[in-house]
N, C-alpha and C positions, 0 to 999 in steps of 0.2 A: 369508736376509736379504732381508726385505720393506720395499720402497720404495715410497712412497706418492706417487705424482701428481699434485699440489693445482690444479685448477683457479683461478685467479685472474685479475684484472686489473690494470692500473698503478693507482698511488698518488699525487697529487698530492703534490709538497712533496719529496719525498726526495732533494733536492741535495747533493751532501756539501759542505763546505766546506773552510778551510786545514787541519780536526782531524777531517773526517771527518761523520757528521752527528749533529747534536745536535739532540732535540725533547722536550717533560716525558715524562717516563716513562710520563704515563698516555697518551701517543699511541705511544708502542712497544709500550705491552700490549693494545692495540689487535687483536684478532681479523687475522694475515696480515702486519702491521705488518712486524714485526720480520722474518719467515718469503721477505715480499716483496722487503725489500734486502739481506740474504745472500746470499738467489739473485742479485738483482743485482750483488751484489761476485763473488760467484764466476764470474759469465757476463764480466763486466766486466774481471777477469784472468785471462782468457782458460781457467778450467777451472781445479779441482785432482786431476782424476784423475792417482795415485801421487804425489802430494805430501805433503810433511812441512809442517804449520803450527801457529803456536806460537799458541794462544789463554788471554787472564787478562783482568780488568780492577780496578781500583780499589774493589771490594769494596762498591759503591752499590746499592742497593735494586733490585731485579731483576737481580743480578747474575749468582747461580746461575743462575734461569731461563732468563735468557738463554742463559748459555753451554750449557746442557742442549739448547737448542735449534739451538744453532749443529754442535753436536758430532755432532745426528743430520742436521742441513741435511747434512757436512762429508762422514760415512760414506754415504749415498745419491747422493750427488757423485762419491763414486769417491775423497777423498784416506788416503792408506796411513798417516800417523800426526797425531798430534792430541799435542800437547805442550802441557799444561796445569797455573796452578799448582798448587798446591794449596787446595782449598777456593774455588779461580775467582782467586786471588788473585796478580799481578802490578802491581810498579810500571811507569809507562809506560818509561822507562828500561832496570826489568829487561827486562823484554818485549824489547827492543832489541836488548839485550846476549845474549838466548838465542834470537833468531832468527838471529845472526849467528854466535855458536859453535856453535849446532847445523846452520847450513848450511841453514835452511828456507827451500821457497819464499817465506815472506812469514807474517804475524799477524793476527788478529782482535781486538783492544784495544778494551776495553769500560770508556768512560770519559766523563764531561764533565769533564774537568782540572779547574777548581776553581770549578765549580758546584755551587751546594748539590742534596744529596740526598736521600731520601725518598722515601714514594709521591707526594708532591704535587711532588718535588724533578724536576730532571732528568737524561735519559739521553744515554749517549752511546757509537759503535762506528763507530773507523776500519780501513781497512785499510792496515799498516804491509809497505813491500817486502823484499823479499830483503837488501839489507843494513840494516835496521835501522828506517830511516827513515818516516817517511807518505807513501804515495802521489804521485807528481807526477799534474802536473792532465792528464795526456792520460790518469791512469789512474783517475783520476777521473770525470772527462767519461765516459769510456767504461762505467764504474758508472752515473753517470746515466743516459746513453741507454739503460741495460736498464732503470731503473726507468719508463722510459715506456714499454717497449715489451711486458714479461712476460707472460705469460699462464697460465706454473704456476712452480712452484715443488716439487723432492722433496726428501722427507723419510724420515728411517729410520723404519718403526714401531716401534722398540723402544726403550726407556728408555735414558737416558743413567745411564751410571755415576756412582757419587756420588765428589765431588771431595774426601775428606777423606783416603783411603788413598793414599799413596806407591807408585807402580808404576803396572804396565802390566795391563792387562785390552783385552777385546775390544770393539767397538761396529760389529756386521754384521761386514765387512773390515776395516774399520780399527781402528788400533792405540790405544787412549787409555791417553798417557803421564801418569801424577802426576806433578811436582815440584818441592820443597823449590821456594817462590818467591825466596826469602833467597839459599843458600850459593852460588850462581855469580855475584852479586852482588856478594856480600863477597870472593868471589875477586879478581873482577875489581878492587873498588877496591884492593886490597893490590898491585897493579902498579902502581897510580896513586898513591899516596901513602904516605908511611914510617912503619907504623904504629909504629915501632917510638918513633919521635920523637916522636908526639903522645900515645905512652903515657905516655911520661916527662912530658910537658906536663902531661898532669892527676894525676901521680902529686907534681907542685910545687907542689898547690895549685890549679892553671887551676880556673875554675869556667865551665860551659855550662849555659845554659836552652835547649833544645830542644824546640818546639811542634810533634808528628805532626798536630795537630788531628782524632784520630781519624780520622784517613784512614792510606792504604796504607802511608805510609813509616814508621810505628811498626813494625811487626816490623825492619823491616832498623837503624831508628836504636838500636835496643835490643840486637839484635846485633852493631852494630858500635861504640857507642859505649859505649854501657856491657857490652859481652859483650868483643869483638876490644881495645878500646882500655880499658878499664878506668876508664872515667867512674864518676862514684858513682852511685850506685839511685838514683834520681829525676833522672836527669839530663834524661832522656826522656820528656814528660810527656804528654798526651791520647794515648799510644801503642797506645792500640785499636782499629783499627780500626769503624768503626760503621755501618750500613748510610745513615742519614741525620745522618753526624759531630757526631753528639752534636745538631744540632738548629740546626749551626753552618754558618756559609758557609766553606770549607775554602780558602781566597785567603785568604796569607800578606801582608797590606799593612796598613797602621796601620788601616783601619776596622775589618777582621775577625779579625784578630790581636792587637787593641788590650790585651788584658791585657797579654802581652807587651811589647811597645811601652812599656807605664805601668811594668812592672817594670822596663826596664836604664836607662829615664828616672830613675830611683828611688835613694836610699841605700842597699836593701839590690840593687841589680841587680849579677849578676855578672858575670864575664872578658869574656860573651858569649852573644850570645843569636841565635834561628834558628830558621824553622819552616818549611815544604814546605807544601805542597798536598795535594787531593784524590788525584793521580795519581800525586803525587811528581816531578814533573818540576819545578815551581818553587821557587825556595827567596827570604830573605830573609835578609840579616846584620845585627846591631848592636851594637857596642861599650857602654860605658857610656856615657852622655849621648848617645850618635851612632847616628845611622843610615844605612847605608851603599845609598844607590840602587840598583838594578839595574844603572844604567848606569855608574857611579862602580865597582861592583864586578868587573862586565867588564873596567874599564879595569887597576886593580888588582892583577885576577888576570892577568890579559896581563904588564902590566910586571914581574911578581912569579916568573911562572911556571916560571922558571929555578928559582929554590929545590926544586922539589916534584921526590917520587922520579920520576915516569914524563914529566917533560916535563922531562929536564937537559940537552939539548939545545936548548933554548930555540924561539924563536918561528918558525915560518913564516908565518905570516900571520892577519890575526884578520880576520874577518867579524862585522855587524854588522847589523838589521834598520836600515830607514831612519828610524822612528820615533826609536831608541836614538838616548843621546845622542852628542856628538860628541866625547866621554872618550878613546875609543878609537882614535878616528883620531888624534891629538896622541903615543898610544904606538907607534903603529905609523909615523909619520912618524919621531920622536925612533931607535925600534929600528930604521929602515930597512927592512920589509916591508911585503907589501900589506896594503890594507883593502878591503875589500867592503863595497859597500852594498846590503842584497838588499830587498826585500817582507818584510813579515811575514809568517810562516810558517816552521815549520823547516823542513818539505821544501827548501825552496831555500838552506839551507846544505848540504845533501847531498850534491850534484854539487862542492861545493867541497872536501869534507873528503873523498871519494871521489878527489879527483885530486891531493892532498897540498897544495891549496893555503892551508889554513890551519888551523890549531892550537887555534884555538879561536874560540869564536861566542857568541852570545847578544842578546838582545832585551830595551828597556825593562821589558817586564811579568814581570821576576822571572825568565827563563829563560837558563841559563848551560849551554855545551858542550862538549865537545873530541870529537877521534875514536876517542874509547873506544867510544862509541855513535855514534845518527844520529837521538837525542833530545836533550832538553835533560834535566839529570842532577840534582835538586835536592839530593840528597843529598851526591852528589860535588861539586857547588861548596864547600858546607859546608865537609867533608871537605879541600878545598884548602886554604878560609884558612885551617884548622887546624894543616896542616899551615905552609903562609907563617907564621903565627905563631909556632910551633914554632921556625921556622928563624930568623927574625927576632929573635927573642927581643921583642918590642913590642909592645902593646896593638893593637887596632883604631884607635884614634882616633888616635895614633902613625902609622899608616903609613897612614892616608887622609891626614890631615895634612903628610905629607912628600912623597905621589905629589902634592896640588895645588901643593904649593909647589915642584915638578919640573915638572908639565906645566900647571899652572892649573886652575882649575876651572869644570867646565859648570855653571853652576845650570842646576837640570831640574826638570820638574814634569809630569805627566799630569793632568787634568781631564776625568774620564767624569761624562757625561749616561746613565744608562741610563732603561731603556724608554720613549724616547721614541716616537712613532708612525712609525711605517719612513714613511710618506708624505712625512712632515716631513724626516726626517732625507735622503731622498733629494732632494729638493728642495733643500736646505740645499748638499747635495754638490754636484748640479746647478748651482746658480745660482754658488759658488766656481770652479768649473772654467769654465762662462763667463765669467767676470770676470776671468780671469787676466791674458790681455791686456793690459789697463785698471790695473791694480792698480803696478806701476812706475812708481815718480815720486809717486805719492799719499801722505800722511802719514794717519798713525792715530794716536791718542791720545799722536801727538809724536815716535813709527818712521814715518820714509821707506822705504817698500817697496823694495829693491835691486831683487828679482827673484823669480819667482813661476812654479811647472807642476805639471802631475801627474806623477809619480813614474813613468816607467816604467825596467824592469830587463833587459838583456841577458845573459841567464847567458853567463858566460866559456867556459865548459866546451862546451858545445851548444849554443847562439847562440841559445836559445830565447830569444821577448820575453813579458814581463809587463807590461800594461799598467794604469793607470789606482789604481794604488796607493798613494794618499793624496796629498793636496796640500799641497807647500809654500812657505810662505812668507820669503822669507829680510830681513832689514830691512838698512841702510844700515852701522848700528853691529854688526854680526854675529849679532846676532841672529835667531832663527829659532822660527817655531811650523808643526804639520805638525796637519793635518784627518784625520779618518778615522772610514769608521765600521765598528762590530767584527762579524765575524760570527761570535762566539763564546757568543752570550747567545741563550735560546731564547723570549725575549718583547720582543714589538720591537726598537728599535734601540739603538744605545749610539754616540754620539759620542764620541771619544776626543780630545782637541786636546791635542797635545803642545807644551811650552813650553821655550825656552832662550837661554838668554846667556852667555858667555863672561865671565870675569873672571881678571885674571892676575896680580892682584896682591894677595899675599900678606896684607896687611893688611885684607883684604876677603872672605876666605875662611870668617868663623864668620856670617855671616848666614843670616835664614831666606827660605832658597828662596823662597817664595811674596811676602817683599818683597822681594828683589833683581828680578822676575820680575813687578811688578805693572806696569809699563808697558806690558812683552809680554803680560800676560793682558787688559789692559785693549784696545790693537788689535789681535787677535783676535777679540778677541768684537767690535770692534764692524765687522771684516771680513766675519764671516760671520752677524752678525747673531742670536746664540745667544738671548739672552734674548727678547728680540721674538720669536724664531719656534718657541723650543721653553715659554714662556714659564715657566722654570728662573730664577730671579733667583743658583744656587748648582748647581757640580758634586754628586751624589749620593758621589761618592769621588776623593780630592783623592791623590794617590802622587808 
């Protein structure tokens, strides 16, 4: 075994965010860029000598070449075994499951999630720890520290094996095990939802359109929906993963899944529409003539989870990210279980799940999950909806409206201002934070501010504190506006504004959310000065 020790120097800007390091694909392809970061990961997690690691990604452009480099570096740094999805493919929830099932030390997950792919698109790499979840801040801080001090990296002077053939081979002293990326995930799903009951639902004539968006979930959805569950051929569309996602943006929102949304609000709509994203961890669910917001989806699933096979014992607790609507809070209160409000980022749910404090958790950005893995899981959420529909014998619209009748409706929307100047975004947030003490008592667009703060979270399991997680403004009528700068993009900054108001009267549950939130939208703009600062007259994406 010939190991090359290559002299290098720190590369600026390799600081991982809540979902690892994301950059333009061209940046990752620069000589030494990936190698530097992988060596920093290896050293930042304490080394990989004698360890087993899982490796796989969403199949975007550069996925296979990057995996070959990673395998050569793992072998050079003494790893004992690398478990790799066939052809380099593993959805993020499937990777989490595989780490947990095989009791691996961790995993290197290659994905930029819902970001566009292709040679001119985005690329990402993150490290997941032994529980299957994203690395905590202490680990990502250690990785970043190594990126600033690296002087060399180690790589095997030998080609990595081809990734298309199942089975084991050797790369230096390391075993490379190529596994079916779908099989273990299907087995897991069979323990969580009632496949027989859902099969009978499809046999009765129930129709579904699942848009895999030419992303990694396609093979999983084909195997489960059209295979194990017997849904008709053609139920899953855009099922073949492509390196550039077919030239589309693999984000299941009304803008990027517009064709699915048009279908579901047309006369030809099937009973259910659904989609997942680039790496399979996000989801959207629609019924005929109705879209289920991700915040409502979390609340409805929590309220009905006892109907499903794997959760017959009911709820232990619910966790949601702070910007997610408070619909889930109302379920927790009525069911007498704990509700946890965490920062955005799935790693914050991991401790709660490991401690057995919560059964289900979710983020407003189309992510929902449970204790079965330590990542959000798009296809699982869709299967859970199917199991609940089959158990209740009611369409999605009826289930949703009954939920609002019972718990009230949280009208909710998110406005994204994408690609704004980073300095502009930073100044906007800094000025908001400076103004917090002076906001209470002031009136904007007819709404009086009751309270305002910068969200901080103390983890109830390890007492760690995370600060500056978003500015919250609560109005006297109970409405709320939240402001955050997102770290999931690769160009400029994305300002996300989350807007919410509660309506208890069932006769007012069928209005357009943008209409019902018009005063909150106006107040948020007035408070932050979004139009004046950014020059934008409208958000780029409304969800």
